N, C-alpha and C positions, 0 to 999 in steps of 0.2 A: 222785143215789142218796139215798137218803133220809136223817137224821140217826144212826138206827140204824142199815143197810147200812153206814154210815160207821167209827160207830164197833164195831161188828164186824167190820171189818177188821184198823182198828188195833192187836187186842189176835188179833187172827191174826197180824198180821206185826211183833209185836212191841214196835210203836210207842209214840208217846206223846206227844201233840195237847198243844203247849206253848201253856200261856192264861199271858193277856195283861193284864193289870185295863184295860189305860191305852188297848185299842183297843176300840172300841165294837161290835166282833163279839164278841169273848172270847177272842181269840186268836191268836198271833202272828204275822205274814207275811199275816191274813189281812184287806179292808178290805174295808168296805161298798160298793153304790152303785149308785144307779137301773135303770140301765140296763144289761145286760139281762136287762126286767123278769121273767125264766124267768131267768136263773142271774144273781141277782145278787152276791152276793159272789166277790171275784177276793182269789186267791193272786201272791204272787213271794217273794222270795228270795234276799234280799244279796249276789252275786258276780260278785272283780271289778273292785273298784267301783260296779259298776253294780246295780244294780235288774232281777233276771229274770222277766221274767213267766208264769207259771204257771197261768194260763187262768181260766176262771168257773166259779161253781157254783151250782147252783142248794141249797143249806145248807151250814152255816160248819162244818157238822164236815165234810165233803167236801169243802173251799181247805182244814181246817187241816189232813188224812192227804194229800191233793199237798205240798204244806211238811212232813209229820212227812216222807216216802218220802227228805225232797235230804238230802249225807251235809252241808250246812249247820246242819242244822234236827237233824239224830243226837249232830252230835257238839255241840252247846250240852245234850243234852239229856240224854250225856256228863256237861260241865263240869258239870250242877247237880246231877249225881248223888256227885262227886266234893267229897272231904271237905278240905275249907275249908288253905290252905296254910301253919299256924300259924307267925304272923308277934310274937314276940313287941316289943312296947317299948321302941327303946333307951335302955338313962340317959345321963348325961349323959354320964359317962365313959366308959363303953362309943365314945361320939359323940366323943368327947376324941383318946381310945386308936387311932376306927380312923380322926380327918384326917391323928395325929403317923404312921400304916402308909400311907399314902395320898400322905406327903408338901403334907397342904392348912395351911392359916390359916382361919381363922375368925375372917375380923372386927370387929369389934369398934365399936362405934356407945354413943354418949358420950347423945346422941338421942333415940335408942330407948330404948322401957322394956326390951325384952326386953337388951337389952345386945349384941344381935348387928346389923350391918346385915343389909338385905331382910329382918328376920323380924319380925313383930311380935304381941301376943299379943288373942287377939279371946276370949271362954267360954261367949259365945252360943250358938255357931254346934258349937261340938264341947269337950264338958265332958276327955273320954277325951284330945284332945292341941289344946289350945287353939293350942297355935302353929301360926302358918300362915308359910310358908316362899315369895318371890319376887324376882320382880330386873324392870329393866328393861330391855325386848328392843325396838329396832324402837322406841320409842317408845311403848310399852305397859306395860302391867304384861300380868304370864306368874307367877302359881299352880301352885306346885310340890307343894305337899302341905299337911298340915296335919300334927305332926307328937305324942310326947310329951312334952318335954322344948323346948326353943332350942335346946340343941346341937347334937340329932338334925335341928333349924331350919336351925343354924350350919352341921354338913356338909352338907344336901340343895348352901346358898347355892354354899356353898367349890368344892363341882365344877361346875356350872356357868361356859361362856367366860366371862362372867361377871364373874361370881366370882374371876378364875382374875386376868382380867385388875385391876382393880380393887384384887386381894396386889402386881400387877407395879405399878399409879400409886399403892399407898401408903408399897413400898419405892425410891420413885425420893426422888434427891435435893432439896429441897424447893429452890422455886421462888424464886428471887431476890428482896428486898426494893421495893419500883419507886420505883427514880428518879424524887428533887425536882428540879426542871424545872434548877434552875445545876448538877446535874446529867450533865441529858440535852442541857443543851448544848456543856457537855466535852464530854461519848462525839465528840457528833457532833465535838466540834475535831479531839477526838485522833484521828476515822477517819480524816477529810477529808472529811465533810458535809460538802452544804448542809442548812441548814431549808426547806426551797420556802415563804415565806409564800402568803396567798391572801384578797385586800383581799369578795371577794365569800364565804365558809367564815367560817360565826361562831361556829365557831377558830382562824380566823384563819390557820392554816396551811394547801395542800393535803396532798390524801387524810387524812384529818382531821376531825371530826365532832363536835360533846355530842351523846347521844343519854345525853337524862333518864328513861325511861324505862326504861331496862339495871341493870346495876351500880352502886349508890348508888359505892362505895370506890374505878372507875376506871367512871367518866362520858364519858370521850374512847376514839370507837374507830376505829380506821387500817385505813383500804382502797384499792387498787388496783383497777384494769382491767386485765387478764387475760386474753387470749385471747378476749374479747368481753363476760369475766363478773366481775364486782365480788368480787375472793378478799381475805375476813376477816383480816387483822390484826395480828390481837387488840382486848381490851383497858386501857385504862390510868390511872392515879389525877392524871396531868400530860401536858398539852397538846403541855408539847416533848415526853413518854419517846415518844406517840402519835405523831408529825412525826419523829423518830428510830427507830425500828421503819418509816417509810413510805421513809425519805430511806437507810434502807437495801434496798430494793428496786432490782432492771437499770430501773426501770421510772422510777425518778425519779433513779436519775446520765441514765439517757438524757438526759431533762427538764433536768436540768444542765448536760451537755454543752452536749446544741441547744440553752439561749442564752444560753453563754457563746463562745461560736464566733460571725465577725465576721459583721455583718448583710448580707443580703441587699441589692445596691444598690437602690433603688425606680425599682418601674414609674416609664419614663415617661406625660406624662401625653396621656391621650387625644386622635385630632388630631379636632382642628376642622370642617367641612365650608366653610369657608375652605383651610385647608390643604389636605387635600384635592386641594380647586379649584388651588389655584398648583401643584401637586403634579404630579398629571396636564399639566397645561399646560406646566411646565418639564420631563419627558417623551414629551411629542409624544403621546398616546395623550389617548383619546376615550373619554367617562365614555359611558357606554350606556345612553339614554333610554327608560321605558318608561309611554306613557299607563294602563295597564289594570293598573301596580303600586302598590299602596297607597302604598309607595319610593319612586315617581319614578323607579327603575331598574329594567332587567329583569340576572335572576337573582340578586338582593336581592330576600327576604324580613326580613321582621317578625316579633318571639315575644313574645307580649303577656305572658308573664309579668311579671310588677308584681316591684318594686323588680331589674328588667334594670340597667346600668349600661353593658353589651351587646347592644342587643335583632334591631339588626339583622345577617345574617346573609348572608356569599356562597357562591351555589357554580356552578359549572362541570362542566358534562362532561369526563369522562374516561373512553376506553374505552369506552362510551354506557354509563357509567355518571356520578351525579350524582352530586361531591364537593364534600363543604366545607367553604369553606377560612377559619375565623373566623370570629370574634367582635367588631363592629363597633361604638363607639359614637356614629355616622353613618352616615345612608345615603351621604356623598360616600367616604367613608372605604373601606365595604366593597365602591363598585364601582369606584375607586381600584384598587381584590384581584382583581377582577374585571377590571377594561383590565389591567392588569399582567402574567395572569394567561393567558387569550387572544392579544396579541400573544407573550408566549412559545409560545407555538401554533406560530403563526399564521409567525413564522422559525424555528420545532423546523421547520417541512412545509415551507417554504424548502430547508432546505441536507440538507435527505435529499433524498438519489442519484434519477432517473425513472428507472425505465426504455425502453429505446431504448423507440421508436416504432415500430413490425412490420404494415404490408403488408397487406387483405385476401384481396390482388392478389396473384399467384404470376407472376412473369412467365417464359419457359422460354429460360433460355441457350446457343444452341449455338458449344462452342469449336470455333474453326479455326485455323490455322495461319496465323500472323501473317507479314504478304513482308515479303522483306526491308530493308533500305532505300536509300530511286534521289538520287540525285545531284542536289541542285540546281538548276531551272533543266530535270529531262530529263522528255522527251515520253510516253508512251501511242498507238502508234497502233492499232487498231486494226482486221487483215486479216479479206476477208472470204476464209471455209473456202474453199475448190480442189473445181471440179465432179467427182463419179468420175471420174477415167483407167480407156480400154477396159482389155481383158489384152495382148494386142499394139500398149501403147502401148513407149515407148521414152523416157526422159528424159536428157538431155543436159546433161552437169552441162561447166560452164563454167569 
């Protein structure tokens, strides 16, 4: 479609091609691309938070026509044709009345040239509205607009969550004055707390360090490790006050209680090789030698990690798996523990009940009637079976 044909369609449909000076094509929603060469003009519209592609066209006017047919373009044309809403600048008195009606407080500031917190004067940017309102949000300065009076700008600041929070903080009772060193020590004594000393700290107290880059009037910072992280307890004028803040924490009180508890008995000194050999002989055990082991003993290994006080490890088989019996200062002590374990296993196997032995061959036993008991000296006489008798034979009984 030629440019003239596109313009005739625009007029016929009662549309308006939206001009835009910042666009290379001269039309809003239309951009120019080298490819495709036959249709280098691209039309798109912003819809639902995304750019919606409308197509490629041969002329800028045809692409502008496609954009003009969208609801977004027609809404923009209607908004541009509507008269601007009248809004006269708010006077200082009106801003004060509005703040009172909304129950807001305009925060004063002696350090600001405008007299209000969050309001600065800048006549170079806007002569009719030289007062700028801004707040600190998430670590950044957020501009709220420009206004004709400082009071109107202060009203906008007062409406923000930051402005309300600042008013609440200003209304809070003032913080107590810092404690002197003597007062902090007396307060700790009154609360039954202990200020933990530390020779490794530049402050001399656990949980307290001197921060020369921070607040000069409160250079001592108290911290406590909680849940794997450092928790800041605040800055203080004296090291004793910072130590008091640390002493009030559950972690510090637990450390004081642990230090006051009776000390655990010292661990026995490590067994020497000679001691292990004498104990093995006294217990009737044999330390299993092994030429293939660097330690010289079977089931004993050496851990080459530097600075280990107990580098020898004892191992044994239990239930088909290798179990570690501990770490030891000498190979002989580890071998002694292995020998004790093997002896215990042998005793356990010997004490276990043995299943009855069964023969692989089964004997068939014929159960017969047991003859009666016979007197001593009785003789058994075996007689021959008499021959068969004829049918007419007579037996005479005597």
